[in-house]
DSSP file (Angstrom, degrees, kcal/mol; ACC not computed):
  #  RESIDUE AA STRUCTURE BP1 BP2  ACC     N-H-->O    O-->H-N    N-H-->O    O-->H-N    TCO  KAPPA ALPHA  PHI   PSI    X-CA   Y-CA   Z-CA
    1    1 A X              0   0    0      0, 0.0    38,-2.1     0, 0.0     2,-0.3   0.000 360.0 360.0 360.0 137.9  -16.0    2.4   -8.4
    2    2 A X  E     -AB  38  62A   0     60,-2.3    60,-3.3    36,-0.2     2,-0.4  -0.910 360.0-145.4-125.8 157.7  -16.4    0.3   -5.3
    3    3 A X  E     -AB  37  61A   0     34,-2.5    34,-2.5    -2,-0.3     2,-0.4  -0.979   8.5-158.4-120.4 137.5  -18.8   -2.4   -4.3
    4    4 A X  E     -AB  36  60A   0     56,-2.6    56,-3.1    -2,-0.4     2,-0.4  -0.953   9.8-158.3-115.3 137.7  -20.1   -2.9   -0.8
    5    5 A X  E     - B   0  59A   0     30,-2.8     2,-1.3    -2,-0.4    54,-0.2  -0.948  18.6-145.6-121.8 132.0  -21.5   -6.2    0.2
    6    6 A X    >>  -     0   0    0     52,-2.5     3,-1.4    -2,-0.4     4,-0.6  -0.763  22.3-174.2 -88.8  89.9  -23.9   -7.1    3.1
    7    7 A X  G >4 S+     0   0    0     -2,-1.3     3,-0.9     1,-0.3    -1,-0.2   0.814  77.6  61.5 -60.6 -31.5  -22.3  -10.5    3.8
    8    8 A X  G 34 S+     0   0    0      1,-0.2    -1,-0.3    -3,-0.1    -2,-0.1   0.793 103.1  51.5 -66.6 -26.1  -25.0  -11.4    6.3
    9    9 A X  G <4 S+     0   0    0     -3,-1.4    -1,-0.2    49,-0.1     2,-0.2   0.592  84.5 109.0 -85.4 -10.7  -27.7  -11.1    3.6
   10   10 A X    <<  -     0   0    0     -3,-0.9    21,-0.0    -4,-0.6    -5,-0.0  -0.479  43.9-175.7 -69.7 130.7  -25.8  -13.4    1.2
   11   11 A X        -     0   0    0     -2,-0.2    -1,-0.1    19,-0.0    20,-0.1   0.324  49.3-105.1-109.8   5.9  -27.6  -16.8    0.8
   12   12 A X  S    S+     0   0    0      1,-0.0    -2,-0.1    20,-0.0    19,-0.0   0.763  71.3 140.6  84.0  25.9  -25.0  -18.4   -1.4
   13   13 A X        -     0   0    0      1,-0.1    18,-0.1     4,-0.0    -1,-0.0   0.806  45.4-154.1 -67.4 -27.3  -26.6  -18.3   -4.8
   14   14 A X     >  +     0   0    0     16,-0.2     4,-1.7     1,-0.1     5,-0.1   0.699  48.9 135.2  61.9  23.8  -23.2  -17.4   -6.3
   15   15 A X  H  > S+     0   0    0      2,-0.2     4,-1.3     1,-0.2    39,-0.1   0.866  71.9  52.7 -68.6 -34.9  -24.7  -15.7   -9.3
   16   16 A X  H  > S+     0   0    0      1,-0.2     4,-2.2     2,-0.2     3,-0.4   0.924 108.5  50.5 -63.4 -42.9  -22.3  -12.8   -8.9
   17   17 A X  H  4 S+     0   0    0      1,-0.2    -2,-0.2     2,-0.2    -1,-0.2   0.851 104.8  57.3 -63.4 -35.9  -19.4  -15.2   -8.8
   18   18 A X  H  < S+     0   0    0     -4,-1.7    -1,-0.2     1,-0.2     3,-0.2   0.828 107.7  48.6 -64.8 -31.2  -20.8  -16.8  -12.0
   19   19 A X  H  < S-     0   0    0     -4,-1.3     2,-0.2    -3,-0.4    -2,-0.2   0.916 137.6  -5.1 -72.7 -44.9  -20.5  -13.4  -13.7
   20   20 A X     X  -     0   0    0     -4,-2.2     4,-2.3    -5,-0.1    -1,-0.2  -0.749  52.3-174.2-156.1 102.8  -17.0  -12.8  -12.5
   21   21 A X  T  4 S+     0   0    0     -2,-0.2     5,-0.1    -3,-0.2    -1,-0.1   0.802  91.8  57.9 -64.8 -28.8  -15.0  -15.1  -10.1
   22   22 A X  T  4 S+     0   0    0      1,-0.2     3,-0.3    -5,-0.1    -1,-0.2   0.911 113.9  35.2 -68.9 -42.6  -12.3  -12.5  -10.1
   23   23 A X  T  4 S+     0   0    0      1,-0.2     2,-0.6    -7,-0.1    -2,-0.2   0.831 123.6  42.7 -79.9 -32.8  -14.5   -9.7   -8.8
   24   24 A X  S  < S-     0   0    0     -4,-2.3    -1,-0.2    -8,-0.2    -4,-0.1  -0.689  75.5-173.1-120.3  77.0  -16.7  -11.8   -6.5
   25   25 A X        -     0   0    0     -2,-0.6     8,-2.8    -3,-0.3     9,-0.4  -0.383  12.4-143.0 -71.6 148.2  -14.7  -14.3   -4.6
   26   26 A X  B     -C   32   0B   0      6,-0.3     6,-0.2     7,-0.1     2,-0.1  -0.794   8.5-126.5-109.3 153.0  -16.5  -17.0   -2.5
   27   27 A X    >   -     0   0    0      4,-3.3     3,-1.8    -2,-0.3     6,-0.1  -0.248  45.3 -84.6 -84.4-177.1  -15.5  -18.4    0.9
   28   28 A X  T 3  S+     0   0    0      1,-0.3    -1,-0.1     2,-0.1    -2,-0.0   0.665 129.9  53.4 -66.2 -15.6  -15.2  -22.2    1.5
   29   29 A X  T 3  S-     0   0    0      2,-0.1    -1,-0.3     3,-0.0     3,-0.1   0.434 121.2-103.5 -98.4  -0.5  -19.0  -22.4    2.2
   30   30 A X  S <  S+     0   0    0     -3,-1.8     2,-0.3     1,-0.3   -16,-0.2   0.616  80.7 123.4  91.4  13.7  -20.0  -20.7   -1.1
   31   31 A X  S    S-     0   0    0      1,-0.1    -4,-3.3   -18,-0.1    -1,-0.3  -0.717  77.1 -79.6-103.7 157.7  -20.8  -17.2    0.2
   32   32 A X  B     -C   26   0B   0     -2,-0.3    -6,-0.3    -6,-0.2    -1,-0.1  -0.323  41.1-153.7 -56.4 133.9  -19.3  -13.9   -0.9
   33   33 A X        +     0   0    0     -8,-2.8     2,-0.3    -6,-0.1    -7,-0.1   0.542  64.6  53.7 -94.2  -8.5  -16.0  -13.7    0.9
   34   34 A X        -     0   0    0     -9,-0.4     3,-0.1     1,-0.1    -7,-0.1  -0.840  56.2-151.9-128.3 161.7  -15.5   -9.9    1.1
   35   35 A X  S    S+     0   0    0      1,-0.3   -30,-2.8    -2,-0.3     2,-0.3   0.603  86.0  28.9-104.6 -17.6  -17.4   -6.8    2.3
   36   36 A X  E     -A    4   0A   0    -32,-0.2     2,-0.4     2,-0.0    -1,-0.3  -0.999  62.0-165.6-146.4 142.2  -15.9   -4.3   -0.1
   37   37 A X  E     -A    3   0A   0    -34,-2.5   -34,-2.5    -2,-0.3     2,-0.8  -0.993  13.8-149.0-130.9 126.9  -14.5   -4.5   -3.6
   38   38 A X  E     -A    2   0A   0     -2,-0.4     2,-0.5   -36,-0.2   -36,-0.2  -0.867  27.7-137.7 -90.2 112.5  -12.4   -1.9   -5.4
   39   39 A X        -     0   0    0    -38,-2.1     5,-0.1    -2,-0.8     3,-0.1  -0.600  15.8-127.8 -78.3 121.7  -13.3   -2.5   -9.0
   40   40 A X    >   -     0   0    0     -2,-0.5     3,-2.1     1,-0.1     4,-0.1  -0.324  38.2 -85.1 -64.9 149.3  -10.3   -2.3  -11.4
   41   41 A X  T 3  S+     0   0    0      1,-0.3    -1,-0.1     2,-0.1     0, 0.0  -0.266 117.1  26.1 -54.0 137.5  -10.5    0.1  -14.3
   42   42 A X  T 3  S+     0   0    0     -3,-0.1    -1,-0.3     1,-0.0     4,-0.2   0.316 104.0  82.7  90.8  -8.4  -12.2   -1.5  -17.3
   43   43 A X    <>  +     0   0    0     -3,-2.1     4,-2.2     1,-0.1     5,-0.2   0.221  54.8 106.0-110.3  13.9  -14.3   -4.0  -15.2
   44   44 A X  H  > S+     0   0    0      1,-0.2     4,-2.4     2,-0.2     5,-0.2   0.906  80.2  47.6 -62.3 -44.0  -17.1   -1.6  -14.3
   45   45 A X  H  > S+     0   0    0      1,-0.2     4,-2.2     2,-0.2    -1,-0.2   0.890 111.4  51.3 -67.0 -37.6  -19.7   -3.1  -16.6
   46   46 A X  H  > S+     0   0    0      2,-0.2     4,-2.1     1,-0.2    -1,-0.2   0.897 109.6  51.1 -62.9 -40.2  -18.8   -6.6  -15.3
   47   47 A X  H  X S+     0   0    0     -4,-2.2     4,-2.2     2,-0.2    -2,-0.2   0.917 108.9  50.5 -62.8 -43.9  -19.3   -5.4  -11.8
   48   48 A X  H  X S+     0   0    0     -4,-2.4     4,-2.5     1,-0.2    -2,-0.2   0.891 108.9  51.9 -62.5 -39.1  -22.7   -3.9  -12.6
   49   49 A X  H  X S+     0   0    0     -4,-2.2     4,-1.6     1,-0.2    -1,-0.2   0.902 109.1  50.3 -63.0 -40.5  -23.7   -7.2  -14.2
   50   50 A X  H  X S+     0   0    0     -4,-2.1     4,-0.7     2,-0.2    -2,-0.2   0.888 109.7  50.6 -64.2 -39.2  -22.7   -9.0  -11.0
   51   51 A X  H >< S+     0   0    0     -4,-2.2     3,-1.0     1,-0.2     8,-0.2   0.935 111.2  48.0 -62.8 -46.7  -24.7   -6.6   -8.9
   52   52 A X  H 3< S+     0   0    0     -4,-2.5    -1,-0.2     1,-0.2    -2,-0.2   0.791 104.8  61.4 -65.3 -27.4  -27.8   -7.1  -11.1
   53   53 A X  H 3< S+     0   0    0     -4,-1.6     2,-0.6    -5,-0.2    -1,-0.2   0.693  79.9  98.4 -73.5 -18.5  -27.3  -10.9  -10.8
   54   54 A X    X<  -     0   0    0     -3,-1.0     3,-0.8    -4,-0.7     5,-0.1  -0.599  56.5-164.8 -77.0 113.8  -27.7  -11.0   -7.0
   55   55 A X  T 3  S+     0   0    0     -2,-0.6    -1,-0.2     1,-0.2    -4,-0.0   0.763  89.9  50.8 -69.6 -23.4  -31.3  -11.9   -6.2
   56   56 A X  T 3  S-     0   0    0    -47,-0.0    -1,-0.2     0, 0.0    -2,-0.1   0.574 101.1-134.9 -88.8  -9.6  -31.0  -10.7   -2.6
   57   57 A X    <   +     0   0    0     -3,-0.8    -2,-0.1    -6,-0.2   -47,-0.1   0.893  56.2 142.5  57.2  44.4  -29.6   -7.3   -3.7
   58   58 A X        +     0   0    0     -7,-0.1   -52,-2.5   -49,-0.1     2,-0.5   0.458  47.8  81.7 -92.1  -1.8  -26.9   -7.4   -1.1
   59   59 A X  E     -B    5   0A   0     -8,-0.2     2,-0.4   -54,-0.2   -54,-0.2  -0.914  61.1-171.1-109.1 125.7  -24.3   -5.8   -3.4
   60   60 A X  E     -B    4   0A   0    -56,-3.1   -56,-2.6    -2,-0.5     2,-0.4  -0.922  19.6-129.8-118.3 141.9  -24.3   -2.0   -3.7
   61   61 A X  E     -B    3   0A   0     -2,-0.4     2,-0.6   -58,-0.2   -58,-0.2  -0.741  16.6-163.5 -87.0 133.0  -22.4    0.2   -6.1
   62   62 A X  E     -B    2   0A   0    -60,-3.3   -60,-2.3    -2,-0.4     2,-0.4  -0.941   7.3-158.7-117.8 106.5  -20.5    3.1   -4.5
   63   63 A X              0   0    0     -2,-0.6   -60,-0.0   -62,-0.2    -2,-0.0  -0.692 360.0 360.0 -84.8 134.7  -19.5    5.7   -7.2
   64   64 A X              0   0    0     -2,-0.4    -1,-0.1     0, 0.0    -2,-0.0   0.385 360.0 360.0-116.4 360.0  -16.7    7.9   -6.1
């Protein structure tokens, strides 16, 4: 599973980061710091929770 992030759409609510700081790192300004995340095995449900937590819906799940 991968996650793709539209960083330009991020407004810095950091709700994804509150779900998992490990999966959703923030930059120094409080915005999501990456454009793609390879979800480690066993963290899929945590990743889905982080996706659902984003009010702007800028995080998409890519199933492979």
